[in-house]
TORZADREN-283476 format. One record per residue: residue number from 1; x negated, y, z negated of N, C-alpha, C in turn. Coordinates in steps of 0.2 Angstrom, whole numbers, m for minus. Example, Ala and Ser with C-alpha at 12.3 -4.5 7.8 and 13.67 -1.06 7.14 Angstrom:
<kolfis>
(1, (m66, m28, m39), (m62, m22, m39), (m66, m16, m39))
(2, (m64, m11, m35), (m68, m5, m36), (m64, 0, m39))
</kolfis>
This chain:
<kolfis>
(1, (m146, m51, 114), (m141, m49, 108), (m141, m42, 106))
(2, (m147, m39, 106), (m148, m32, 104), (m143, m28, 108))
(3, (m143, m29, 114), (m139, m25, 119), (m131, m26, 117))
(4, (m129, m32, 115), (m122, m33, 113), (m121, m29, 107))
(5, (m125, m29, 102), (m125, m26, 95), (m124, m18, 97))
(6, (m129, m15, 101), (m129, m8, 102), (m122, m6, 105))
(7, (m120, m10, 110), (m113, m8, 113), (m107, m8, 108))
(8, (m107, m13, 104), (m102, m14, 99), (m102, m8, 94))
(9, (m108, m6, 92), (m109, m1, 87), (m107, 6, 91))
(10, (m109, 7, 97), (m107, 13, 101), (m99, 13, 101))
(11, (m96, 8, 103), (m89, 8, 103), (m86, 10, 96))
(12, (m88, 7, 91), (m86, 9, 84), (m87, 16, 83))
(13, (m93, 18, 84), (m95, 25, 82), (m90, 30, 86))
(14, (m89, 29, 92), (m84, 34, 96), (m77, 33, 94))
(15, (m75, 27, 93), (m68, 26, 91), (m66, 28, 84))
(16, (m70, 26, 79), (m69, 27, 72), (m73, 34, 69))
(17, (m77, 37, 73), (m80, 42, 71), (m86, 41, 66))
(18, (m89, 35, 66), (m94, 33, 61), (m101, 34, 64))
(19, (m105, 36, 60), (m112, 36, 63), (m115, 29, 64))
(20, (m119, 29, 69), (m121, 22, 71), (m126, 20, 66))
(21, (m130, 24, 62), (m135, 22, 57), (m131, 19, 51))
(22, (m125, 21, 50), (m121, 18, 44), (m117, 11, 46))
(23, (m118, 9, 52), (m115, 3, 54), (m120, m3, 54))
(24, (m119, m8, 50), (m123, m14, 50), (m120, m20, 53))
(25, (m124, m25, 54), (m121, m31, 56), (m116, m34, 51))
(26, (m117, m33, 45), (m112, m35, 40), (m106, m31, 38))
(27, (m106, m25, 42), (m100, m21, 41), (m94, m24, 43))
(28, (m89, m24, 38), (m82, m26, 39), (m78, m21, 42))
(29, (m74, m22, 48), (m70, m17, 51), (m65, m14, 46))
(30, (m62, m18, 42), (m57, m15, 38), (m60, m12, 32))
(31, (m64, m16, 28), (m66, m14, 21), (m71, m8, 22))
(32, (m76, m9, 26), (m82, m4, 27), (m81, 1, 31))
(33, (m78, 0, 37), (m77, 5, 42), (m70, 8, 42))
(34, (m65, 6, 38), (m59, 8, 37), (m54, 8, 43))
(35, (m55, 3, 47), (m51, 2, 53), (m44, m1, 51))
(36, (m39, 2, 54), (m32, m1, 53), (m30, m5, 59))
(37, (m24, m8, 59), (m22, m13, 64), (m22, m10, 71))
(38, (m20, m4, 72), (m20, 0, 78), (m28, 1, 81))
(39, (m32, 3, 76), (m39, 3, 78), (m42, m3, 80))
(40, (m40, m9, 77), (m42, m15, 79), (m40, m17, 86))
(41, (m34, m16, 88), (m31, m17, 94), (m35, m13, 100))
(42, (m36, m7, 98), (m40, m3, 103), (m47, m5, 104))
(43, (m50, m7, 98), (m57, m10, 98), (m57, m16, 102))
(44, (m52, m21, 102), (m52, m27, 106), (m52, m25, 113))
(45, (m47, m20, 115), (m46, m18, 122), (m53, m15, 124))
(46, (m56, m11, 120), (m63, m9, 122), (m68, m14, 123))
(47, (m68, m19, 119), (m73, m25, 120), (m71, m29, 126))
(48, (m65, m30, 127), (m63, m34, 134), (m65, m30, 140))
(49, (m65, m23, 140), (m67, m19, 146), (m74, m19, 146))
(50, (m78, m18, 141), (m85, m17, 141), (m88, m24, 143))
(51, (m86, m29, 140), (m89, m36, 141), (m86, m40, 146))
(52, (m81, m38, 150), (m77, m41, 155), (m75, m48, 152))
(53, (m72, m48, 146), (m69, m55, 144), (m62, m54, 141))
(54, (m59, m59, 140), (m52, m59, 137), (m53, m62, 130))
(55, (m50, m58, 125), (m49, m60, 118), (m42, m61, 116))
(56, (m40, m67, 116), (m33, m69, 114), (m32, m66, 107))
(57, (m25, m64, 106), (m23, m62, 99), (m25, m67, 94))
(58, (m24, m73, 95), (m26, m78, 90), (m33, m78, 88))
(59, (m38, m76, 92), (m45, m76, 91), (m47, m70, 86))
(60, (m42, m65, 85), (m44, m59, 81), (m46, m61, 74))
(61, (m43, m67, 71), (m44, m69, 65), (m52, m71, 64))
(62, (m55, m72, 69), (m63, m74, 69), (m67, m67, 69))
(63, (m64, m62, 70), (m68, m56, 71), (m67, m51, 66))
(64, (m71, m51, 60), (m70, m47, 54), (m76, m42, 53))
(65, (m82, m44, 56), (m88, m40, 55), (m91, m39, 62))
(66, (m96, m35, 62), (m100, m34, 68), (m104, m41, 70))
(67, (m106, m44, 65), (m110, m50, 66), (m105, m56, 69))
(68, (m99, m56, 67), (m94, m60, 69), (m92, m59, 77))
(69, (m92, m52, 78), (m91, m50, 85), (m96, m52, 90))
(70, (m102, m51, 88), (m108, m53, 92), (m108, m60, 93))
(71, (m107, m64, 88), (m107, m72, 90), (m101, m73, 94))
(72, (m95, m70, 93), (m89, m72, 97), (m91, m70, 105))
(73, (m93, m64, 106), (m95, m61, 113), (m100, m66, 116))
(74, (m105, m67, 112), (m110, m72, 115), (m107, m78, 117))
(75, (m103, m81, 113), (m100, m88, 115), (m95, m87, 121))
(76, (m92, m81, 122), (m88, m80, 128), (m92, m79, 134))
(77, (m97, m75, 134), (m102, m74, 139), (m105, m80, 142))
(78, (m108, m84, 137), (m111, m91, 139), (m106, m95, 142))
(79, (m100, m96, 139), (m95, m101, 142), (m92, m97, 148))
</kolfis>
Protein backbone atom coordinates (compact mmCIF):
# COMPACT_ATOMS: atom_id res chain seq x y z
CA UNK A 1 0.00 0.00 0.00
CA UNK A 2 2.92 2.35 0.61
CA UNK A 3 3.82 2.07 -3.07
CA UNK A 4 0.27 3.07 -4.05
CA UNK A 5 0.40 6.05 -1.71
CA UNK A 6 3.78 7.18 -3.06
CA UNK A 7 2.57 6.95 -6.65
CA UNK A 8 -0.59 8.94 -5.87
CA UNK A 9 1.37 11.64 -4.05
CA UNK A 10 3.85 11.89 -6.93
CA UNK A 11 1.03 12.34 -9.45
CA UNK A 12 -0.52 15.08 -7.31
CA UNK A 13 2.81 16.76 -6.71
CA UNK A 14 3.59 16.95 -10.42
CA UNK A 15 0.06 17.80 -11.55
CA UNK A 16 -0.84 20.38 -8.89
CA UNK A 17 2.62 21.64 -8.03
CA UNK A 18 2.33 20.61 -4.36
CA UNK A 19 5.25 19.46 -2.22
CA UNK A 20 4.97 15.77 -1.38
CA UNK A 21 5.67 16.52 2.30
CA UNK A 22 2.52 18.70 2.39
CA UNK A 23 0.28 15.91 1.07
CA UNK A 24 -1.19 13.60 3.72
CA UNK A 25 -3.52 10.61 3.58
CA UNK A 26 -6.31 12.86 4.87
CA UNK A 27 -5.73 15.59 2.25
CA UNK A 28 -8.89 16.48 0.35
CA UNK A 29 -8.26 17.10 -3.32
CA UNK A 30 -10.63 20.06 -3.48
CA UNK A 31 -10.36 21.62 -0.01
CA UNK A 32 -6.72 21.00 0.88
CA UNK A 33 -5.01 20.64 -2.49
CA UNK A 34 -7.21 23.14 -4.35
CA UNK A 35 -7.93 20.86 -7.31
CA UNK A 36 -10.74 21.90 -9.63
CA UNK A 37 -12.90 19.64 -11.78
CA UNK A 38 -10.46 19.67 -14.70
CA UNK A 39 -7.60 18.77 -12.33
CA UNK A 40 -9.65 15.84 -11.08
CA UNK A 41 -10.35 14.58 -14.60
CA UNK A 42 -6.64 14.72 -15.41
CA UNK A 43 -5.83 13.08 -12.06
CA UNK A 44 -8.18 10.18 -12.78
CA UNK A 45 -6.68 9.72 -16.22
CA UNK A 46 -3.22 9.62 -14.64
CA UNK A 47 -4.40 7.06 -12.07
CA UNK A 48 -5.90 4.88 -14.79
CA UNK A 49 -2.67 4.96 -16.75
CA UNK A 50 -0.35 4.45 -13.76
CA UNK A 51 -2.34 1.59 -12.19
CA UNK A 52 -3.75 0.06 -15.40
CA UNK A 53 -7.34 0.32 -14.15
CA UNK A 54 -10.59 1.88 -15.34
CA UNK A 55 -12.34 4.40 -13.09
CA UNK A 56 -15.92 5.02 -14.22
CA UNK A 57 -17.21 8.60 -13.84
CA UNK A 58 -19.79 7.50 -11.29
CA UNK A 59 -17.02 6.20 -9.00
CA UNK A 60 -15.51 9.68 -8.69
CA UNK A 61 -17.93 10.41 -5.84
CA UNK A 62 -15.95 7.93 -3.72
CA UNK A 63 -12.57 9.55 -4.35
CA UNK A 64 -12.28 12.68 -2.20
CA UNK A 65 -9.02 12.14 -0.28
CA UNK A 66 -5.71 10.35 -0.73
CA UNK A 67 -6.93 7.64 1.65
CA UNK A 68 -10.13 7.16 -0.39
CA UNK A 69 -8.00 6.80 -3.49
CA UNK A 70 -5.69 4.22 -1.91
CA UNK A 71 -8.68 2.11 -0.81
CA UNK A 72 -10.33 2.44 -4.21
CA UNK A 73 -7.22 1.44 -6.15
CA UNK A 74 -6.54 -1.47 -3.80
CA UNK A 75 -10.07 -2.77 -4.39
CA UNK A 76 -9.65 -2.47 -8.17
CA UNK A 77 -6.26 -4.20 -8.19
CA UNK A 78 -7.42 -7.05 -5.92
CA UNK A 79 -10.60 -7.60 -7.96
